[in-house]
N, C-alpha and C positions, 0 to 999 in steps of 0.2 A: 650198824646193828640196831641203833635206836629207831631208825626209819623202818627197818624190817619189823620190829616189834609193834610199831604204830600200825603198819599195814596189816599185820596178822590180827591185831586187835580189831581193826575196822572190818576185816573179812569175817571174823568170828561174830561180831555184832550183827552184820548183815545176815549171816546164816541163822543166828538165833531169832532175828526178826522174821525171816522167812519161815522158820519152823513154827513160830507162834501163829503166823497167818494161816499156815496149812492146818495147824491144830484147831484153829478157830472155825474152820469149815467142817470139822469132824466132831461136832459136839455130841457127847454120849448122853442119852437120856438117863436121868436119875430121879429117884423119888417116886412117890405114889400118886403124884398129881397135885396141883395147887400152886400157890404163889412161891413156896420155898422149894419147889421141884425144878428140874431142868427138862423141858420137853424136847430139846434138841433142835428146835426151830428158831430161826432168826427172822424178825420182821422189822422193816424200816417204815416209819410213819413220817411222811413229809408234810410239813405245814403245821407242826405242833405249836408254833408261836406266831402263826399268820393272822394277825389282827384278831377280830372277835370270833368269826365263824370257825376258822380252823382250830384255834386254840380252845374254843368251847367244846367242839367235838373231840379234840385230841385227848383231853383228860379222861373222858369216858372210854375211848378206844384203847389207850395205853393201859388203863386199869384192867380192862377185860382181857387184853393180851397178857399182861403181867400175871393175872390170876391163874393162867394156864401154864405158867412156867416158861413162857416164851421170852427169849432175849429180844429186847426192843431197842432199836436204834432211832433216836429222835434228833435229827439234824436241826440246828437252830441258827438263826441269824441275829446279830446284835448282842443283847445282854443275856447272860446265863440266868439272871434273876427271873426272867420271863418263863423259864421252863423248869426251874429247880423243884417245883411242887410235883413234877412227874417222877422224880427220882425214887420216892418212897412207894411207888406203885409196883415195884418188883423187888426181889431179894437182892442182896449185895452182889454187884457186878452184872446184874441183868438189864439195867437201863443205861444206855450210853448216849452221850451228847456231843457229836462232832459238829464243828462249825461248817457252814456251807453258804453258797449263794445259789438261789434257784436257777438263775440264768447262766451260771458257770458250769458247763458240762463236766469238767474234771471233778469239781467238788461234789456234784450230785452222784457221779459214778463211784466216787470213793465211799459215799454214804450208803449206797445200796450193794456194795461189793460182795458181801457174804450172805445176802438176804435170800430167804426162800419166798417170802411174801413182801410185797411193796404196796403201801397204801398212800395214795396222794390225796390230801385234803386241803392243799393250798388253794385259796380262792381270793379273788379281789373284786369287790363290787363298786369301787369308785377309783378315780384316778388320783394317785398319791404323788409325792415329789419324786419318788424313785421308780414306781411301777405304774404302767397302764393296765387296764383290765386284760388287754390282749397279751401283754407280757406274761402275766401269771396264768390266766385261764387257757391260753392257747400255746404260746411258746414254752412256758414252764411245764405244762402238762406233757408236751411232746418230748422235752428233754428227760423228764422222769421216766416216761414210757420207754424211750430208747435206751436209757441207762439200765432199766430193769431187764430189758431183753438182752442187752449185751452181757449183763452179769449172770444170766442164766436163771433168773428168778422164775419159779414155777407159777406164781400167781401175781396179778396186779389188780388192785381194787382202786378204781378212780371215782372220787366223790364229785358228782356234778350237781345239778339243781333241777327240781321239778319245773317243767316248762322250758327246759333248754332246747333251743332251736336255732340253727344257723341263719334262719330267716326272720328271727324275732325283731320287733321294734326296739326292745330293750337291749342296750349294749351288753349288759351283764349276761342275760340269757342267750344272746347271740354268740358271745365269746365262749360261753360254756358249751353251746352246741358245737362250735368249731373245735373246741378242745376235745370233745368226745370223738370227733372225726380224726383228729390228729393222734389221739391215743390208740385208736383201733388200727390206724395205719402202721404204727410202730410196734404194737403189741396186740395182734388180732384176737387173742383169747382173753383180753382184759374184761373184768366185770365192771359194769357201770352202775352206780347207785345214784338215784335222783331223789333226794329227800325233799319234802315240802318244808315250809318254814319250821325250824326246830325250836322247841321250847324246853326249858329247864331252869335251874336256879341261876345260871350265869347267862341266860339268853339275851338276845337283842330284840325280842318281840314283846313278850309280856312285861319285861322290865321297862322297856321303852314306853309302853302304854301306861305303866304305873307312874313313870316320871312325868309324862305329858298330862296325866290326870291331875297332878298336883300343881300344874302351871295355870296361870290365868289365861282365859280365852278358850274358845272351842277348838277341837281337833277336827279338821275337814275330812270327810269321808267321800271319796269319789263314787259315782254311781249310786249315791244315796246310801252307801254302806251295804249294798246287796251282793257284792262280790263274794264268792264262796272260798273258804279256806279250810284246810284239813291239817292243822298243826300236828307234828309228829314229835314224840318225846325223844330227846337226844340219846338217852340211854338205850332206847330201842334201835336207833340207828347204829350205835356202837356194837350192839349184839348182832345186828345184821351184817356188819363188816366182818366180825369174827366168824359168823356162820358161813358167809359167802366164801371166805378164804379156805374153809374146810370142806366145802361142798363141790365135788367135781362137776355137778350139773350147772353150777353157776358160771363156769368158764364161758366167756364170750356172750353172756346174757346181760340184759339191762333190767334193773328193778326200779320201780317207783315206790318210794316209802312215804306213806301218809298215816295219819292217825285214824282211829276207828269211827270218828264222827265228822260230819260236815257242819260248818258254821258260816254265817255271814260276818263281814267285818263289823257291822252294826251290832250283831249278837255277841261278838267277842268283846266289844267295848262295853256293852251292857253287863256282861259277865264280870269284867274288870271292876266296874263300878259296884256291883253287888258284893264282890269279894272284899273290896277295900272298905265297904260300908258307906260309900258316898257316890252318888250317880256321877258318871263321866259325861262331861259336856262335849257333845259332838254336833256337827252341822253337816247335813247331807248336801253334796254338790253334784250337779249333773255331769255326765261324762264329757259334754262339750267344753266344760271349764277345766278339765284335768290338765291340759297343756299349760294353762296359766298357773295352776297350783304347783306345778313342778318347779317353777322359777324360784320361790323362796327356799325350797328344799335343796335346790342346786346351789344356791348362795350359801346355805348352812353347811354344805359339803366342803366349801373352799377352806374354812378354818377347821373343818372336821369337828363340828359340834355333835358329839356322839349321842346327845340326848334326843336329837331329831333324826328322823329317817333321811338318808341321802336320796338322790334322785332315783337310783336303781331300786332301792327298797320301797320308795313310794309307788313306783310303777308296779311292783309286785303286790302292794296293798290294794291297788286299784284293778287287779286282774283276778280271774278265777284260778284256783288251784285244784285241778281235777286230774285224775290218772287217765292215761291212755287206755282205751278199752283193750282187754286181753293181756296187758302187761303185768307180770308177776310183781308181788310186793312182799311185805313183812311175813305174811302167812306162809308163803312158799319157802321162806328161809327159816321157818319154825319159830318165829318171834311173835308173841302176843302183843298187839298194839295197846298202848296206855292212853286212856282218855285225858283230855286237857284238864278236866276237873280234878283229877287225881294229883296232877302236878301244880296246878294253878295256885292253890293255897300256899304251898311252900315258897312260891315265887313272890306272891303279892301281899302276903301278910305284913311284910316290912313297910309297906306304903300306907298302912292304916294309921289313924290317929291312936294315941295311947289308950283311949277309953274303949276302943274296939279291938285292940291287939289280940286278946285271948279269946275272942268270940269263937264259938264252935261253928264250923261250916256245916250247913245242912245239906 
């Protein structure tokens, strides 16, 4: 009799679990819209704690999704402390944190199980102890795309990089290009977003230049600093992700997301110096010397000195960032691009000396 009771209790528990899972796929929209409403949609954002780039973009993306009443699943690896700041971006019970491993198909499938929209922003631009660039940018991208297709997700948004090309000299851009091909093989209607270097309060671009500005010695600029950049505000990229997920015309399309202005690297360094109120010491280097310049940045990558660009980042500093002719961008997604000058002061003010801290920006 005791064994029968235990068996019945186990069966009841399984039935209740199954009922809850079925109910979770039938979310009833409630409210008038906004963070405390329930939109009825479930979105999984993969890569919310993936080093600097993914985690940087994730906080803005999850916030924009949570603002619409969307239930957001944020798979994480490692320590929960790395993602707990995302919990307050949705109402109670709207933000969920399952553990996963990007290369473990079962855990990825479990994370996207009930999702209508899947966003993959996991990216790797250097070889770590646990992952190569190919592991994350190609194999991981394929696993997420396959899991989204198997789960019946209606939309997949894949975050790539401007300049991604399977034939690129840069291992990072090459693996991002191969990743795009893998994603489209598994999920042909996926939307590909290729952002330029992203800027914002927690970025790895203006903040790094601010750190380097305060170090002794000059910062080397390949091609004498004449390479063209079009930094894009991370908040605009997050808006583009939400807009692409809601726009049927974005299915199967590729967008290149850049800021409204073009700058040279020398011009950006000059802007950093002007904003900090102290000129930035730079030295122009011809392109022929670029392979030798990569050596110290590659060495800095080994202990991962985050203050310095790694080899992949330095390659991107020394190449032009320009959009492919005819490729849609932020405007086609209804997003107004934010100039670097609007964001820069919020990022760079902290690097000023105290006597200049409250200077008004002209």
